[in-house]
C-alpha positions as CSV (number, residue, x, y, z in Angstrom):
1,M,83.7,72.1,228.0
2,T,80.6,74.1,227.0
3,T,77.6,72.5,225.3
4,Q,76.7,73.8,221.8
5,K,73.5,75.8,222.1
6,Y,70.9,76.0,219.4
7,M,68.0,78.2,218.7
8,I,67.1,77.6,215.1
9,K,66.1,80.9,213.5
10,A,66.6,80.0,209.8
11,I,66.5,77.1,207.5
12,I,68.5,77.2,204.3
13,F,67.0,74.9,201.6
14,D,68.6,73.6,198.4
15,A,66.2,74.0,195.5
16,G,66.5,71.1,193.0
17,D,65.5,67.7,194.3
18,V,64.6,69.2,197.6
19,V,61.8,71.7,196.8
20,Y,61.2,70.6,193.3
21,Y,62.4,67.7,191.1
22,R,62.4,66.2,187.6
23,D,61.0,62.7,186.9
24,K,60.4,60.3,184.0
25,E,57.4,62.4,182.9
26,T,59.2,65.7,182.8
27,L,62.2,64.2,181.0
28,K,60.1,62.2,178.5
29,P,60.5,64.5,175.5
30,I,64.3,64.5,175.9
31,L,64.4,60.7,176.3
32,D,62.0,60.1,173.4
33,F,64.3,62.2,171.2
34,L,67.3,60.1,172.1
35,K,65.3,56.9,171.7
36,K,64.3,57.9,168.2
37,N,68.0,58.1,167.5
38,D,68.6,54.6,168.8
39,F,69.8,55.7,172.3
40,D,67.6,54.0,174.9
41,I,68.4,55.9,178.2
42,S,66.4,55.9,181.5
43,A,65.5,59.0,183.4
44,E,67.8,57.9,186.3
45,Q,70.7,57.4,183.9
46,F,70.1,60.8,182.3
47,L,70.0,62.7,185.6
48,K,73.2,60.9,186.6
49,A,74.9,62.1,183.4
50,Y,73.5,65.6,183.9
51,D,74.9,65.8,187.5
52,E,78.3,64.5,186.4
53,H,79.6,67.9,185.3
54,I,76.9,70.4,186.3
55,L,79.0,71.9,189.1
56,E,81.7,72.8,186.6
57,A,79.0,74.7,184.6
58,Y,77.7,76.4,187.8
59,K,81.3,77.5,188.5
60,G,81.7,78.9,185.0
61,N,84.5,76.4,184.1
62,I,82.5,75.1,181.2
63,S,79.7,76.7,179.1
64,K,76.1,75.6,178.9
65,D,76.7,73.9,175.5
66,E,79.8,72.2,176.8
67,H,77.8,70.8,179.6
68,V,75.2,69.5,177.2
69,K,77.9,67.9,175.1
70,K,79.3,66.2,178.2
71,I,75.9,64.5,178.8
72,L,76.1,63.0,175.3
73,E,79.7,62.0,175.8
74,F,78.7,60.3,179.0
75,F,76.7,57.9,177.0
76,K,79.4,57.7,174.3
77,I,77.0,59.2,171.8
78,K,78.8,60.4,168.6
79,F,77.2,63.5,167.2
80,D,77.6,66.1,164.5
81,D,76.5,69.8,164.6
82,K,73.1,68.9,163.1
83,F,72.3,66.3,165.8
84,F,73.7,68.5,168.6
85,N,71.6,71.5,167.5
86,K,68.4,69.4,167.4
87,Y,69.1,67.8,170.7
88,T,70.0,71.1,172.4
89,K,66.7,72.6,171.3
90,V,64.8,69.7,172.8
91,F,66.8,69.8,176.0
92,R,66.5,73.5,176.5
93,R,62.7,73.4,175.8
94,N,62.0,70.7,178.3
95,F,64.6,70.4,181.0
96,G,63.3,73.5,182.8
97,Y,60.0,71.8,183.5
98,T,59.9,70.6,187.2
99,K,57.4,69.4,189.7
100,I,57.1,70.7,193.3
101,K,57.4,68.2,196.2
102,K,53.9,67.6,197.3
103,N,54.3,68.7,201.0
104,I,56.6,71.7,200.5
105,H,53.7,74.2,200.8
106,S,52.6,72.9,204.2
107,V,56.1,72.5,205.5
108,F,57.1,76.0,204.6
109,K,53.9,77.3,206.1
110,K,54.5,75.5,209.4
111,I,58.2,76.7,209.5
112,K,57.1,80.3,209.0
113,S,54.4,79.9,211.7
114,L,57.3,79.1,214.1
115,G,58.9,82.5,213.3
116,I,61.7,80.8,211.4
117,K,63.2,82.4,208.3
118,I,63.4,80.4,205.0
119,C,66.2,80.8,202.5
120,I,66.7,79.1,199.1
121,L,70.4,78.6,198.3
122,T,70.7,77.3,194.8
123,D,73.5,76.4,192.4
124,T,72.0,77.6,189.1
125,L,72.6,79.1,185.7
126,T,69.5,81.3,185.9
127,T,68.9,84.6,187.7
128,E,67.5,85.4,191.1
129,E,64.7,87.2,189.4
130,S,63.7,84.0,187.4
131,K,63.8,82.0,190.6
132,W,61.5,84.4,192.4
133,K,59.1,84.3,189.5
134,W,59.0,80.5,189.6
135,F,58.4,80.3,193.4
136,K,55.6,82.8,193.0
137,K,54.1,80.6,190.3
138,I,54.1,77.6,192.6
139,D,52.6,79.7,195.5
140,V,55.4,79.4,198.0
141,A,57.3,82.8,197.5
142,Q,55.3,84.3,200.4
143,F,57.2,82.0,202.8
144,I,60.7,82.8,201.5
145,D,62.8,85.5,203.0
146,A,65.8,85.2,200.6
147,I,66.9,83.5,197.4
148,I,70.6,83.3,196.8
149,C,71.9,82.1,193.4
150,S,75.4,81.0,192.6
151,S,75.0,82.8,189.2
152,A,74.9,86.0,191.2
153,T,77.4,85.3,194.1
154,G,80.0,83.3,192.2
155,H,80.0,80.7,195.0
156,T,78.5,77.2,194.8
157,K,77.4,75.0,197.6
158,D,80.7,73.1,198.0
159,E,82.2,76.4,199.2
160,K,81.6,77.8,202.7
161,E,81.3,81.3,201.2
162,A,77.9,80.4,199.7
163,Y,76.5,79.6,203.2
164,I,78.2,82.6,204.8
165,I,76.4,84.9,202.3
166,A,73.1,83.2,203.2
167,L,73.8,83.7,207.0
168,K,74.5,87.4,206.4
169,K,71.4,87.9,204.3
170,L,69.3,86.3,207.0
171,N,71.1,88.0,209.8
172,V,71.7,84.8,211.8
173,K,74.7,83.0,213.2
174,S,75.9,79.6,211.9
175,N,74.5,77.8,215.0
176,E,71.1,79.4,214.5
177,A,70.6,77.9,211.0
178,I,70.4,74.4,209.4
179,F,70.9,73.5,205.8
180,V,68.7,71.0,203.9
181,G,70.1,69.4,200.8
182,H,70.8,66.1,199.1
183,K,74.4,66.0,197.9
184,K,77.7,65.2,199.7
185,Y,79.4,68.3,198.5
186,E,76.6,70.4,200.0
187,M,77.0,68.8,203.3
188,K,80.7,69.4,203.3
189,G,80.2,73.1,202.3
190,A,77.7,73.6,205.1
191,K,80.1,72.0,207.6
192,L,82.9,74.3,206.5
193,A,80.6,77.2,207.4
194,G,79.7,75.7,210.8
195,I,76.1,74.9,209.8
196,K,74.3,71.7,210.8
197,S,73.0,69.8,207.7
198,V,70.0,67.7,207.0
199,S,70.1,65.4,204.0
200,I,67.1,63.9,202.2
201,E,69.4,61.3,200.7
202,K,71.1,58.9,203.1
203,N,74.3,58.6,201.2
204,A,74.9,62.3,201.3
205,K,75.9,62.0,204.9
206,G,74.5,65.1,206.5
207,D,74.4,65.6,210.3
208,Y,70.8,64.3,210.1
209,Y,68.8,62.3,207.6
210,V,65.1,62.4,206.9
211,D,63.2,60.3,204.4
212,D,60.4,62.9,204.3
213,I,61.0,66.6,204.3
214,S,58.2,67.2,206.8
215,K,60.4,65.5,209.4
216,I,62.6,68.5,209.4
217,L,60.1,70.0,211.9
218,N,61.1,67.3,214.4
219,I,64.8,68.1,214.0
220,I,64.0,71.8,214.6
221,K,62.1,70.9,217.7
222,N,64.9,68.6,219.1
223,L,67.6,71.2,218.4
224,N,65.7,74.0,220.1
225,L,65.1,71.8,223.1
226,K,68.9,71.7,223.6
227,T,69.0,75.4,224.3
């Protein structure tokens, strides 16, 4: 029996909740709108409702508006066209605001100093061009070798094809890359593609778990020592 060899040449990162995130502050205008209409909902509850059907939207099974409706339905909010149109405007205007994880810049810089490629693999309704603009805005685009969006490939991170596309783009083999994410379906997708996974959420059950994204550097080191 041969021992699996590793020489990590690339790290594939999920974007939302790994590189950037939304919190109570960024969601406040949306939650305030709902509270004014007698619906007192926390940021945690709202994000749970958002996640409930977002994969269906990424896959194109439901439209953007249908997804927004499902968020309201999650809370059993009855609405007419007037309410929905007002709510949608508030949602679209504010949900795009995100915050970058505080140590991403230093982590990306260190990874690149090791000669390791960085890829962003994201399930998104926006374009690759928009993602590049955003990463330039937060001053990390210079560390990124590729951005791959489900909106362009037609494959989401529960499918092995999404990861295979990333591997081909990076010109590396599955045992030369690791994936960093936070959802169970992402870990399963990476496994289907033969890629080791690191989760920043314990319940996502990746091959490895880290409570701080900077600890990925230790995993890289340990895997490379196995070669």
